[in-house]
Every structure is written in C-alpha cells, then in structure tokens.
Phi, psi and omega in degrees: 000142182285350180208169173273149180233134175269124187240139170240158181231126172259119169232183175200092180303127181091348175227058178104350175053235186236023178064210182260067175080022181284357177264305183291340181306322187292344179283353184242012177246111180307142178090355181248138183233116175287115186259343182192157175224148173234143182201123179292348182257123188298315182289325175297319184295316181297320179296318184291322182295322177293316180299319186267355183055038183279128182288342180227142184227136183226144174280334185247117183288337176293319176295325176303308186301320180291319188267323187272337174052057180288159175276325183223149178225137167274121170268092198259340180302140183283335182289130188289329184297350179259340192295313186299310182298320176296318179295312182300318181301319179288314179299319180295344177253012176063038181251130177287164191225136160243122186229160181286150173271166341292172191294312189192189188265339178200175179291332175300313176295321179297320178294322178296324180293315178302306184307310180301313176300320177290319181303315188261004175058053181253138176268131177233124176245142181247147188277057168269083190304329182296327179304340186260005186283136174297342178289337176299325181291326171299315180294320179296322175298320176299319177290315180297326180283357174081017180289341178259358184072212177283130175288130182249318185217152171236118185243118178235150172221158178278196177283330171062038169267215181299338181273004186308145185098227185302313182292322175306314179302311181292303192286320185247326178298337180301324177296319183289320177296327179293323175292319179300315177298319183300312184277327188261348184080204186286144172271127183263337178205161177219136175231122187215159171228147177228121187245157174223107182052056174067010175241143177301138181293135172237181180301331180293345178266356189276131180225171176279111186287160177292169174068017181067026182293325187096206183304129189211152179197162173097133175248001186201121180219150173219136183225147179231136179239141171263115187256172178304153173056030173080005179280143181249131178255146181229145171214131182221154175202133179224132186298141175054043172232028186303137185204030180053033176271353184303117182150198183225145169244137179251110185257117178247171181293342177247354183166188188228142167245131177245131183229131164259180189262156178139173181287320169240066188293160170293128176227135177226152180238129177242110177279071188218107182293347175271353181060024187214097179294343176291329182269324192267337185081359181285159182240150174289134180255126178292145176241127178250179177292350174261353172135185184283128176077006180261150176296153180283114182275347181262151172277131183281111177263012176068209179301325181302309177303318181296321178295317180301310183301318180293317182294316183297317176296320179303309179297322173292324177297323177297313182291328184263354181055054173230173175282149173294164176311314178236096196261181180299330180288315177294330176293323176289326178298317179300319178292326179296322182290323179289314184296325184297330178303309184289325180293318176293323177296316182301319180270353178060043177190166176299145179240141178282152178231142005294151184290138177287320179282122181254002175276169171290120185304326184293337178286350183252001177301000000 
C-alpha cells in the first residue's frame, strides 16, 4: 500500500457475529492497523478485542467511528437489518466500507446507501469473494475468444438445503445473482413464481425471516431474467433438495462453463454444443487460474484469500479514486434481482427493471 490505513471492525455477537472472516482479514494486509472494534454483546466484545488485538473496544459503533477515526471499517454482521444504519454512519464520517453480503433488506435501504456513498465520496466493497477469483479472468477470455460461441443462457441455483426457497435466494443466491450480472450484463425484466408447499405464496405465508432479512416466504421458487444481448438468466431453489448444484452454468452455442463459488472455485469447461457429454462423448475439462486443462498454480486460501483480494482492491480503489471491483452499485443490483423475484410474483407477470417499487414486495401482498 502507498500509505497506512487505520481500520476498525463492527461486529455483533449473536446477531450476525463477524460474517465470514471480515474481522481477521485486516491482520493479514500490510499497511493496515486495526485500531478499534465494536460489538453490542459484552462477552463478544471482550473476545473480539482479544482476537483482533484491538487497543480500543466499544459497545456503540457510532462512538467507535467518532473517537477512533478509522480510514476503513468492516461492517461484518451477517444480519441485514443492521447494515443500512452502519453504512450510513460510516459514510457520513467519510469512512470507507468493506461489508458482508447481502447488502440490505430492500431497495429503499439500498438507494439510501448508494446516495450516502455518492454524497460523501465513499468507496464501498461487498464480500462477494468469487468476483475476485483469478479464474473469472480465464472464463471471460474463453467467452471473448469465442470458445463458448454465442451465450444463450445463464443457469444458477442455490444450496437448496433447509433454507431452500426465499431464504436461499437472499443468503446464498446473492452470490449467484452477482455472477449472473457479471457475465450477463443488466437484467431488463424478471418473471418469477414463489411457492409454499405447492401453493402460490400469499400474505398468509409471509413471516419475519432469519438473518434479519425481514418479510420472507417460499420454499420453492423459479425466476427468469431477460439480460442484455438476448441472454436469458435463470435461478431456482427448492427446500431440502440439496445436491451440490449451488453455482452457475454459462450455456453457449458451442459449450458450457460450470462454476461453483469461492476464491478458487471448481470450474469446468465442456466443449459440447449439445450440452450432453453422454451423447457427444465430450469430457468436462478442469479450468485453473492458468487456463483450461492446466494445473492450478495457486493455493486455495478459501474465503480468507477472497477477503484479502477484496480488501486490497478496496484500498487500491481508494488510492486510484475508482470503484471497487464489486462496488456499492453491484451490491444494489444484486438486491434488485432478488427483490424482482418477489415483485414479479406479487404482480403475477413479468416486471421491468429497474423496479418501480422500492419496498419489500412481500410487505405489499
């Protein structure tokens, strides 16, 4: 780094904790000093201060921001109901942000966060670690070189465990939506259905979701998006049908790329226009950061390596006065793609994007 950075961490033990390593990542980035930590839980605060070797510990994150005056803050709790207020507090004090995904609970909050970052010239990066994978550059080269032919479809699914359906869409589908946006461009419309035990979701099915999500419903959903250049995107999730399908497939006229999530995710390329190795006799080829069929030269550091890459990029974005690789705008787009599923179901028809309705659609059923 060209300069030193004072870093603070906001967590909340018992209410989202510290996300997926958004606290400890800063201990591994040269030029960064953790100056303070905040946690509303007394026992959690004591443990975090010890873990991070933070010289100052606060129960109130606003007091932390005022007194420790960091350059960058990690907004680490997984629960969404805290994200908006934490980001606004940081932005108003001109503090840059690295934050856990998903961004927030609805598009009203997302718009407020974007406006605050724009007004105070704050850089915000969100922890979609796959976006920082060196394998994505290899995939983009395969596409640009025409080895997939014309891109026809993008197919994504969630983890489809006990959270399958609406919760899966929010918590894990956000990674897939971000990749759909990255490879497919902007979504122009969405058409979706949301079901609960084989019945269309009504207001009677809506409940207060886990992870601070807010109004939530559905154990089975299917969504279709009209993307730029005629590409169609798909996302589906059904509860308790887990089968390691979590990820994205890019379907082209000459073949398929299959991606799971992570900093060095499993990626395979099938050079088969029939999309069926059983019929064509073609084989899936592994893709590394060095190319198709080549050994992986990098060590997989998991989420930690993805966090390091994201934080280094954020610091470089601050220095270069550019947007981070996965910015506040992409974070909002991901929320918009999620909200569009419930808005289309609410209206019973395709909806144009950007959405006119900025509230949580389930609150309007």
